[in-house]
C-alpha positions as CSV (number, residue, x, y, z in Angstrom):
1,X,144.1,-77.3,257.8
2,X,141.7,-79.7,259.5
3,X,138.2,-80.2,258.3
4,X,135.3,-81.9,260.1
5,X,134.4,-85.2,258.5
6,X,132.0,-88.0,259.2
7,X,132.8,-91.7,258.7
8,X,130.8,-94.9,259.0
9,X,133.7,-96.6,260.7
10,X,136.2,-95.7,263.4
11,X,139.4,-94.3,262.0
12,X,143.0,-94.8,263.2
13,X,145.0,-91.8,264.5
14,X,146.8,-91.6,261.2
15,X,147.4,-93.1,257.8
16,X,150.7,-92.8,256.0
17,X,151.0,-93.9,252.4
18,X,154.5,-93.8,250.9
19,X,154.6,-93.0,247.2
20,X,157.2,-94.1,244.6
21,X,158.3,-90.5,244.0
22,X,159.7,-89.9,247.5
23,X,156.5,-88.3,248.8
24,X,153.9,-89.6,251.2
25,X,150.2,-88.9,251.5
26,X,149.4,-88.4,255.2
27,X,146.0,-88.4,256.9
28,X,145.6,-87.3,260.5
29,X,142.4,-88.0,262.4
30,X,141.1,-86.6,265.8
31,X,138.0,-88.2,267.1
32,X,135.3,-85.7,268.1
33,X,132.0,-87.6,268.7
34,X,129.9,-90.6,267.9
35,X,126.4,-89.9,266.4
36,X,123.5,-92.3,266.3
37,X,120.8,-91.9,263.6
38,X,117.4,-92.0,265.4
39,X,115.6,-93.3,262.4
40,X,117.7,-96.4,261.7
41,X,120.0,-96.7,264.6
42,X,123.1,-96.5,262.5
43,X,126.2,-95.0,264.0
44,X,128.7,-92.5,262.5
45,X,131.9,-91.1,263.8
46,X,132.9,-87.4,263.5
47,X,136.6,-86.5,263.2
48,X,138.7,-83.5,262.6
49,X,140.9,-84.6,259.7
50,X,143.9,-83.1,258.0
51,X,145.5,-84.5,254.8
52,X,148.7,-83.5,253.1
53,X,151.5,-84.7,250.8
54,X,155.0,-84.4,252.1
55,X,158.5,-85.6,251.3
56,X,159.2,-88.9,253.1
57,X,162.6,-87.7,254.3
58,X,161.1,-84.5,255.8
59,X,158.3,-86.1,257.8
60,X,158.7,-89.9,258.3
61,X,156.0,-92.3,259.3
62,X,157.8,-92.7,262.7
63,X,157.5,-89.0,263.3
64,X,153.7,-89.2,262.6
65,X,153.3,-92.4,264.6
66,X,155.1,-90.8,267.6
67,X,152.8,-87.8,267.8
68,X,150.0,-87.7,265.1
69,X,148.1,-84.8,266.7
70,X,151.2,-82.6,266.2
71,X,150.3,-82.7,262.5
72,X,146.6,-82.0,262.8
73,X,147.2,-78.4,261.8
74,X,150.2,-79.0,259.6
75,X,150.2,-77.2,256.3
76,X,152.9,-78.2,253.8
77,X,155.0,-75.8,251.9
78,X,153.8,-75.5,248.3
79,X,155.7,-77.8,245.9
80,X,157.7,-75.7,243.6
81,X,157.9,-76.2,239.8
82,X,161.5,-77.3,240.2
83,X,160.4,-80.0,242.7
84,X,157.8,-81.3,240.3
85,X,160.2,-81.4,237.4
86,X,162.8,-83.2,239.5
87,X,160.2,-85.8,240.6
88,X,159.2,-86.3,237.0
89,X,162.8,-86.7,235.9
90,X,163.5,-89.2,238.6
91,X,160.4,-91.2,237.5
92,X,161.5,-91.2,233.9
93,X,165.0,-92.3,234.9
94,X,163.5,-95.2,236.9
95,X,161.4,-96.2,233.9
96,X,164.3,-96.0,231.5
97,X,166.5,-98.2,233.7
98,X,163.7,-100.8,234.1
99,X,163.5,-101.4,230.3
């Protein structure tokens, strides 16, 4: 669910970080307003922001890029213990084959 967040720099509409385990960390930003500090003149930018982790084959970067605001209220389904074990097993198999 989105939270209101303040940044010192403008943010892109989204950030999509693919992870080695088949998941991606996704950040969605919706600009709200620009604030100026009256004391020192510094500027900050207020956004509604949502962040979540999702399987890369369920929500691709292209899907996010095509319509980032569609995911501003996105709430992923909880990762099951079976999913976590499977991801760990895949990681261990990758490590074993690299040696």
